[in-house]
NUDODO-622739 format. One line per 4 residues: number of its first residue (from 1); for each residue x, y, z of C-alpha. Coordinates in steps of 0.25 Angstrom, whole numbers. Example, Ala and Ser with C-alpha at 12.3 -4.5 7.8 and 13.67 -1.06 7.14 Angstrom:
% NUDODO-622739
1) 49 -18 31; 55 -4 29;
% end
This chain:
% NUDODO-622739
1) 94 -13 -109; 80 -7 -113; 71 -3 -101; 57 0 -104;
5) 50 10 -94; 38 19 -97; 37 14 -111; 51 21 -113;
9) 64 13 -116; 77 16 -110; 90 9 -113; 100 8 -102;
13) 111 0 -109; 123 7 -102; 119 15 -89; 127 6 -80;
17) 142 3 -81; 149 -10 -76; 151 -4 -63; 136 -1 -61;
21) 133 -15 -65; 143 -20 -54; 137 -10 -44; 123 -15 -46;
25) 127 -29 -46; 133 -27 -32; 121 -20 -26; 111 -31 -33;
29) 105 -21 -43; 100 -27 -56; 105 -18 -67; 93 -21 -76;
33) 83 -18 -65; 91 -5 -62; 91 -1 -77; 76 -4 -78;
37) 73 5 -65; 82 16 -70; 74 18 -83; 63 23 -74;
41) 72 36 -72; 69 39 -87; 56 33 -89; 50 37 -75;
45) 40 29 -67; 25 28 -70; 15 37 -62; 4 29 -56;
49) -8 29 -65; -20 30 -55; -33 25 -62; -42 28 -50;
53) -43 29 -35; -46 18 -26; -57 18 -16; -64 8 -6;
57) -71 -2 -15; -62 2 -27; -49 -3 -24; -49 -2 -9;
61) -55 -12 0; -61 -8 14; -64 -18 25; -76 -17 33;
65) -75 -21 48; -80 -35 45; -71 -37 33; -59 -32 41;
69) -62 -43 52; -64 -53 41; -51 -51 34; -44 -51 47;
73) -50 -65 49; -46 -69 35; -31 -64 38; -31 -72 51;
77) -36 -85 43; -28 -84 31; -15 -79 37; -12 -91 46;
81) -4 -98 36; 2 -86 29; 16 -81 30; 15 -66 33;
85) 26 -55 33; 25 -41 36; 34 -33 27; 39 -19 32;
89) 47 -9 24; 56 -3 34; 69 1 28; 66 16 26;
93) 73 26 36; 65 35 45; 72 47 41; 59 54 34;
97) 51 51 47; 60 62 54; 59 72 43; 53 82 52;
101) 64 80 63; 75 81 53; 69 95 48; 68 99 63;
105) 83 96 64; 86 108 54; 78 118 63; 84 127 73;
109) 73 125 82; 62 115 83; 52 115 72; 38 109 74;
113) 42 95 71; 53 95 81; 44 101 91; 34 90 89;
117) 45 80 90; 50 85 103; 36 87 109; 32 73 106;
121) 45 66 108; 41 58 120; 30 52 111; 39 45 101;
125) 43 31 103; 58 34 101; 58 44 113; 64 36 124;
129) 75 32 115; 78 46 110; 78 51 124; 88 41 129;
133) 97 45 117; 96 60 120; 99 58 135; 110 49 132;
137) 117 60 124; 116 69 136; 104 78 132; 92 81 141;
141) 80 76 134; 70 87 139; 79 98 135; 81 93 120;
145) 65 93 119; 64 107 124; 76 113 116; 70 117 103;
149) 84 118 96; 88 104 100; 88 94 90; 92 83 99;
153) 79 76 99; 79 75 84; 93 72 82; 94 61 92;
157) 82 54 86; 86 55 71; 101 55 71; 112 44 72;
161) 117 44 86; 103 46 91; 91 37 87; 94 38 72;
165) 79 38 69; 82 46 56; 90 35 50; 83 23 55;
169) 71 15 48; 57 18 54; 56 3 59; 67 5 69;
173) 61 18 75; 52 18 88; 38 22 83; 29 19 95;
177) 28 21 110; 22 11 119; 20 11 134; 32 2 136;
181) 40 2 123; 42 9 110; 41 2 96; 48 4 83;
185) 41 3 70; 47 -11 68; 41 -16 81; 27 -11 77;
189) 28 -19 64; 32 -31 73; 19 -29 81; 11 -27 69;
193) 16 -39 62; 13 -48 74; -2 -43 74; -5 -46 59;
197) 6 -53 52; 9 -66 58; 12 -78 50; 9 -92 54;
201) 15 -98 66; 16 -84 73; 27 -79 64; 27 -64 61;
205) 36 -60 49; 40 -46 46; 50 -41 35; 56 -27 36;
209) 63 -21 25; 75 -13 31; 87 -5 26; 100 -13 28;
213) 106 -2 37; 95 -5 47; 93 -20 46; 101 -23 59;
217) 93 -13 67; 80 -19 62; 85 -33 66; 89 -28 80;
221) 76 -21 83; 68 -33 79; 77 -42 87; 74 -33 99;
225) 59 -33 98; 53 -45 91; 54 -54 103; 45 -45 111;
229) 34 -45 100; 35 -59 97; 32 -63 111; 21 -53 112;
233) 14 -58 99; 18 -72 100; 24 -72 86; 38 -74 80;
237) 43 -62 71; 51 -66 59; 57 -52 54; 65 -51 41;
241) 71 -39 34; 76 -35 20; 83 -24 14; 79 -16 2;
245) 89 -23 -8; 99 -14 -15; 95 -21 -28; 82 -13 -27;
249) 89 1 -27; 86 10 -39; 97 17 -47; 97 32 -45;
253) 97 41 -57; 103 55 -60; 93 66 -63; 96 63 -78;
257) 92 48 -76; 105 42 -77; 110 33 -66; 115 41 -53;
261) 129 38 -49; 136 42 -36; 149 50 -35; 156 37 -38;
265) 148 34 -50; 140 22 -43; 126 20 -46; 116 25 -35;
269) 105 16 -31; 94 20 -21; 84 12 -14; 72 9 -23;
273) 61 13 -12; 51 3 -5; 48 -3 -19; 61 -11 -18;
277) 55 -18 -6; 46 -27 -16; 59 -35 -16; 59 -37 -1;
281) 44 -40 -1; 46 -50 -13; 56 -58 -4; 45 -60 7;
285) 36 -73 3; 25 -72 13; 10 -75 11; 6 -61 16;
289) 15 -48 18; 11 -36 25; 18 -23 21; 19 -11 30;
293) 29 0 31; 37 1 44; 32 14 49; 17 11 47;
297) 15 6 62; 7 10 74; 8 8 89; 2 -6 93;
301) -10 1 99; -14 6 86; -11 -7 78; -25 -14 77;
305) -30 -8 64; -18 -11 57; -19 -26 62; -33 -27 58;
309) -31 -21 44; -18 -29 41; -25 -42 44; -37 -38 36;
313) -29 -34 24; -21 -47 24; -34 -55 26; -40 -49 14;
317) -28 -50 5; -26 -65 9; -41 -67 6; -39 -61 -8;
321) -26 -69 -10; -34 -82 -8; -45 -78 -17; -34 -74 -28;
325) -27 -87 -27; -41 -95 -28; -44 -87 -41; -30 -89 -46;
329) -31 -104 -44; -44 -104 -52; -38 -97 -63; -25 -105 -63;
333) -32 -118 -64; -42 -113 -74; -54 -117 -64; -64 -106 -66;
337) -76 -102 -75; -80 -88 -80; -88 -85 -67; -75 -89 -59;
341) -67 -80 -67; -76 -68 -65; -76 -71 -50; -61 -70 -50;
345) -60 -58 -59; -70 -51 -49; -62 -55 -37; -49 -50 -44;
349) -56 -36 -47; -64 -34 -35; -55 -40 -24; -41 -39 -29;
353) -44 -26 -36; -38 -31 -49; -41 -23 -62; -42 -30 -75;
357) -39 -23 -88; -48 -32 -96; -63 -34 -94; -63 -49 -94;
361) -49 -53 -89; -44 -67 -92; -41 -78 -82; -26 -76 -85;
365) -28 -61 -82; -35 -63 -69; -25 -73 -64; -13 -64 -68;
369) -20 -53 -60; -22 -62 -48; -8 -68 -48; -1 -56 -41;
373) 4 -52 -27; -7 -46 -18; -8 -35 -8; -18 -27 0;
377) -15 -13 3; -21 -6 15; -25 8 11; -30 20 20;
381) -39 32 18; -31 43 12; -30 54 23; -17 61 18;
385) -7 51 22; 5 47 13; 4 34 5; 2 28 -8;
389) -13 27 -13; -21 16 -19; -26 18 -33; -30 11 -45;
393) -18 12 -55; -16 9 -69; -2 3 -73; 5 5 -86;
397) -1 -8 -91; -15 -2 -89; -18 -11 -77; -26 -5 -66;
401) -23 -9 -51; -23 -4 -37; -10 2 -33; -4 11 -22;
405) 1 24 -28; 11 34 -22; 9 49 -24; 23 48 -31;
409) 17 39 -42; 6 49 -46; 8 59 -57; 6 72 -50;
413) 4 79 -64; -8 70 -67; -21 76 -61; -29 64 -61;
417) -18 55 -55; -16 66 -44; -31 66 -41; -31 51 -39;
421) -20 53 -28; -27 65 -22; -40 57 -21; -35 44 -16;
425) -43 39 -4; -33 29 1; -18 27 2; -9 16 5;
429) -1 15 18; 8 3 14; -1 -7 21; 0 -20 12;
433) -3 -34 13; 3 -43 2; 2 -57 -3; 11 -61 -14;
437) 11 -76 -16; 5 -81 -28; -6 -92 -29; 4 -103 -28;
441) 11 -97 -15; 23 -91 -22; 27 -77 -20; 26 -67 -32;
445) 38 -60 -36; 34 -46 -32; 43 -39 -42; 34 -44 -53;
449) 23 -35 -48; 30 -22 -48; 27 -10 -57; 41 -5 -60;
453) 35 8 -66; 30 13 -52; 43 18 -46; 47 32 -42;
457) 59 42 -45; 63 53 -36; 74 63 -35; 84 61 -24;
461) 99 65 -21; 112 58 -18; 124 65 -13; 118 78 -17;
465) 114 73 -31; 100 72 -36; 96 59 -41; 83 51 -46;
469) 79 39 -37; 70 28 -41; 60 21 -32; 55 7 -36;
473) 40 5 -37; 35 6 -22; 33 -7 -14; 18 -5 -13;
477) 16 3 -26; 23 -2 -39; 30 -14 -32; 16 -20 -30;
481) 10 -14 -42; 5 -27 -48; 0 -33 -35; -14 -36 -32;
485) -18 -24 -23; -30 -23 -14; -32 -10 -6; -39 -10 7;
489) -42 1 16; -36 1 30; -38 12 41; -28 23 42;
493) -24 19 56; -16 7 49; -7 18 42; 3 24 52;
497) 16 27 45; 27 35 52; 31 45 42; 37 55 52;
501) 41 54 66; 29 62 70; 20 51 65; 24 43 77;
505) 17 53 86; 3 49 80; 4 36 87; 7 41 101;
% end
């Protein structure tokens, strides 16, 4: 089989034996796709080719207060007959959230992070549960706080036999304290969804992507709490789940770029990163889909800016989709003159932020550019927080478009590309609203709009052996590379990720 990547051709006629083929068939992996992906270990992935930075009026829309109110009204009007889903990636374990506490376990006495943890222990939403576990095991809570050599408060929080927070996904952790209750991240997403993501007839649909190991716990938690929120908001939740399919795992490589095999000679596959979730998203056929990470939630008392901007983003996107469909229909039935065509081109350039390579694009070219999935991405002013940045990027076809670029996609040896990253005015907090039905109401196949050359390779280890691991093009990066993309500025208050356990103290 000939595989073409980066203008290089590699032949993989016999890298798999019959046992490999049987193994891949059992796990649902497509051998041809595996070979195509594996070629990137030799060829490498493309670095992003940033053409210029974005700014307000040049790639980023900023809503004035009257515009914000207007687009909220438009959302209220246009969403009445829409099927709406909130899509929440929630499968990752919370292990990295407790990195500082794991390091504290290795110290003989309390380090600074352990001291802060103990000083503020009563401010965490999980405090009541942790205290019960510690006292049930016969410890005196006050003494464990005072003892600088004691690791009980940390061990009982993180380890199995205690609260096991180090191994659970973030969605199941208690994030926020209230006067009469403590809420998990999952519960905060239910509250959020009830405020801005209701479909017709008072139905609120939420889809969580979860690991298979924790599916039962997610189902159990939602069963316990959803009635309470349904009664409060007068709605009905329809909650669904999916796992990251084994078929989207990528084959690991030895450092010499041959397939990595375990001690039994079996091929080693690894999860392909959040880019694999494009397949999960592809199975949701709603009219409007909100995408938001599981840890980006705030206490309900701080929720109002998020609600306002979510509605405004969605209203603006639905408006643009209506205009897009109107112009597509004109082009399809050939019912336009030259002035009409120029008006359509101006809309495409100025409002959909679409660039044309030719000076005078043909109707066929314009129609092709319009006939794609659409997304609007909230971006916030860059104040040093982590996250992918919005840029004007040139792809390998020479096409310029708006893209979200991660720092790992930048060639650090290229001074110009580094300068673009350093001077970026905004970054993307994974705040997306998506429409991916065509003008006839049929869902696009989202796999048709992926840029396969935007993945990532990193060095990992397995059973003490180094290996090369491949991540697929990111969900909001290369997996949506060929979508119509609009960036809109949102306030920093709408971005509240929990990267470490100490981030929860900012909400108290």
